[in-house]
N, C-alpha and C positions, 0 to 999 in steps of 0.2 A: 504493500500500500504506500502510495506517495505521501510524504509528510507535507501538510499544507502550511502556508503562511497564515498568520493570525493577526487580529487586531482586537482592541478592547475598548468598551465604552464605560466611562465613569460619570457620576453626577456630582455637582458642586456641593460641598458640605454646608449644613445650616448652623452647626454648632462647633465649638472647639473640639468636643469629643469626636464629632463626625469628621473633623479635619484630620485627626489622628488616624481615623479609620481609612480615610482616603489615602493617606500616605502609606499606611500598611498595605493597602491594596496595590498601590503602585510598586512598592518594594517587592511584593510577592510575585507580581506578574511581569515586571520589567525584565527579569532574566530570561523570559521566554522569547525575547527579541521580537516584539510585535512590529509589524509593518507601520502601524500608527496606533495612537490612542485618541479617543474623542471625549469631549466634555459637553454634557447636555445643557439645555435650557429647561427651566420648569414651565408648567402650564401658565399661559398668559404673560410670559416673560418675567416671571416672579424672581428668577435667580440670575437675572442679567448681570448684576454687579458681581455676584459670587462666581458666576461662570467665568467672567473675565479675569477675576483674581486667581481662580484655580488654574486657568490656562497660563497666565503669566508666571505663576509659581512653578508649574511643571516645566515651562520653557526655561526658567532660570536654574532649576535644580536637577534637571535630567537631560539626557540626550535623546529622549523619545520624540519621534515625529508626532506632532500634535494637530488634530483636526478640531477646530472650534465650532460649536453649533451657533447658528445665528437665525433668529426668527423675526417676523415683522408684526407680532402681536403687541398691542398697547404701546406703540412707539411711532414717532414721525419718521419720514424717510431720512431726514437729517440725523436724527438720533441713531437710527440703525446703521447708517453708513459711517457715522463717527466711531461706532464700536468696531466696524470692519477695519477702519483705518488704524484704530488702536491695536488691533490684532497684528496688522502688518508692521506697525512700529515696534511691536514686541518680537518680531521675527516669525510670526505665525501667518502663513499664507495659504493654508488649507482650511476651507470653510465647508461645513455641512449646512446648506441653506434650506430652511424649512419654513412653511407658513407658520407653524406653531399651533399648539392646542389652545382652545378658548380658556379664559380665566376660570378659576374654580367657581362653580355656581352658574356659569353661562352654558347654554346648550349649543350655541353656534358661534363661529368666528365672526367677529364684527370688525370691519375695516376702520382703522383710525382715520379721522378726517384728513390728516396730512400724511398718512402712512401708505405703505405698499398694499395693493389690493390682493396680491397673490404671491405665491412662491415663484411663479414664472417672472413676475415683475421684479422681485427681489434678486433673482439669479441674473437677470439681464443687467441690473444696475451694478452688481458686484463684478460681473464679467467686463463691463465697460470700464471699470477702474484698472483692469489689467493686473498682472502679477499674482492672481489667485487661482488655485485649483479648487473647483467646486464639486462637491458631492451632494446628492439628494436622496430622499427617502423613497421607498417603493413598497407596495402592498401586494404580496403574492395572492392574497385572498380578497383583494379589492378594498379600496378605501371606503369606510362607512358612509361617506358623503357622496361617493361616485354614483352616477346614474346607472352605470353598467360596467362589467369588466372591460369591455372594449373602450369605453370612455375613459376609464382609469389608465389603460395603456396609452391611449392618445395623449392624456395629460402628462404622463411620464415622459413621453417623447417630446412634448413641448418644453418641458424643463431641460431636457438634454439639448434640444435645439437652441435654447436660450444661453447655453454656455457651460452646463454641467458636464463632467467627464466620467462620472461613475455613479452608481446607485447602491444603497445599502437597504436591504429589506427589513420589514417588520418580522418579528419572530413567528415561527410556525412549528407544527409538531411532526409533520411527515415530509420526508424528502420528495415524494411525488408532487406535493404542493408546490415546492420550489421548481421542480423540473417542468411542470405544466406552465408555470408562469414564465420561466426562461424561454420555453418554446413559443409562447404567445409574443413575447418581446422580440424574439428573432424574426418571427413572421411579420411583425410591424416595422422591421428595419432597424431595430435598436441593436447596436453593436458594441456599446461601451461595457466595461466590466460591471456585473451585477453581483454584489457580495451578499451571501445569505446571512441573516442575523440569527444568532443562536442564543437562547435563554436557558441556561442551566437553572433548574427550578429549586430554589432553596425554600421558598414559601408557597405552598400550593394554593392557599386562599388568595394570596396576592397575584399569583399567576393567572388564576381564573378571572380576577377583576381586570387585569391587563388584557386578557384574551377577549373578554366581553367588550371592552372599550374600543378595541381595534378590529372587531369582527373576525377574530382568529378561531377557527373550528377546533374544538377539543375532541379528539377521538374517544369513544366510549371506553375502549380498552385502557387508555391512559388515565382517564378519570377514575375508573374502577381501581386501577393499580395504585394510584396515589391515596385513594380512600383507605385501601387495605394497608398500605405502608404507613400511613399516619397512625393507625391503630397499633401497629407493631413498632413504631418509632424507628422506621428504617427508610425515611424519605430521602436522606442524602444518598444512600446506596442506590436507590431506585433512580433518583435524578441523574446521578453520574452515569449509570448504565444506559438510560434512555438518551441522554444527550450524546454520549459516545456512539451509540448505535446510529443516531440521526446523522452525526458527522461522518461516520464510516460510509453510510449510504450516499451522502452527498459527494464524498471524495470518489467513490466508485463510479458516480455519475458524471465525473469530470470537473468537479469543483476543486479549485486549488487554493482558495482563501476563505477563511471563516472569521466572521465578526461576532464577538461575544458581548452580550449585555451583562455586565458583571454585577450591577446594582451595588457596587462598592463592597461586594462580598466575594473575595477572590478564590476561596478554597475550592469550590466546586469547579470553577473554570479551570483552575490549575490542574485538578485531577483529570478532567476531561482532556486537556491538552497533553498531559503526560501519557494518557492512554492512547492518544493518536500519534505519539512519537515526537511531540514538540517538547524538547527537553531544555533545561536551563543552559544558557550561555553566559558569557561575561555580562555583568550587570550594566544596564544602560544609565545607572545613576552616576552623576558626576562626582568626582573625588575632590573635596575641598583642598 
């Protein structure tokens, strides 16, 4: 089996204790030599400042290639592009451009009076600035707000035509879900790399909420397995086995890169990577 390249997603800390947790997560996963790491935005842009601070800290203290998330929720065009410029000033030129989730309590995305109307418009503006590599999100099981799977693929193509050069998918539970999506993208003329997003499940209740929010189908066999594992207190073992099997199937199907949603809990991700043959190398942490 070919050993894949990997990347990891972190989220910005809300507290001092969470800051230590993020740093522990980075220390644990950096030796696996990720192609890049990314730092998310919270719903409604609520972590905008903390995201920038986390990105700047990672840039200063590690040699890890960093992808900074950028959304257009609750911000003017000028405010959004100022953050983009601040990333560039910090030496970060890889952006994950997303429309962003609505603020907590809101059902739908609401355009700021002076803001970007869509992710396509945001991507176009970032691309016009030059010097940026732009990634976008993709939904193997169709975005909850899309009118149809075909419309969702068409919108992904619009984002790529606006200047994005790769896509990272939402998580899914079965390899065939990704393969069918990849085939539809190819049929639509999409040729950029599409990286599958993998979620090692540390908390089954949380995973079910995430799945519901993004319309991710949960196979009955997996739901039943987790319900049984929770009774036996063996969820970590099950999560590692299922994520490893999913990754194995993806690799056998031609996937050469896996993107892990760590939720700042690195242990399961590390175990899955080790099972796939992704072993520690020289640390990417800078030596003072």
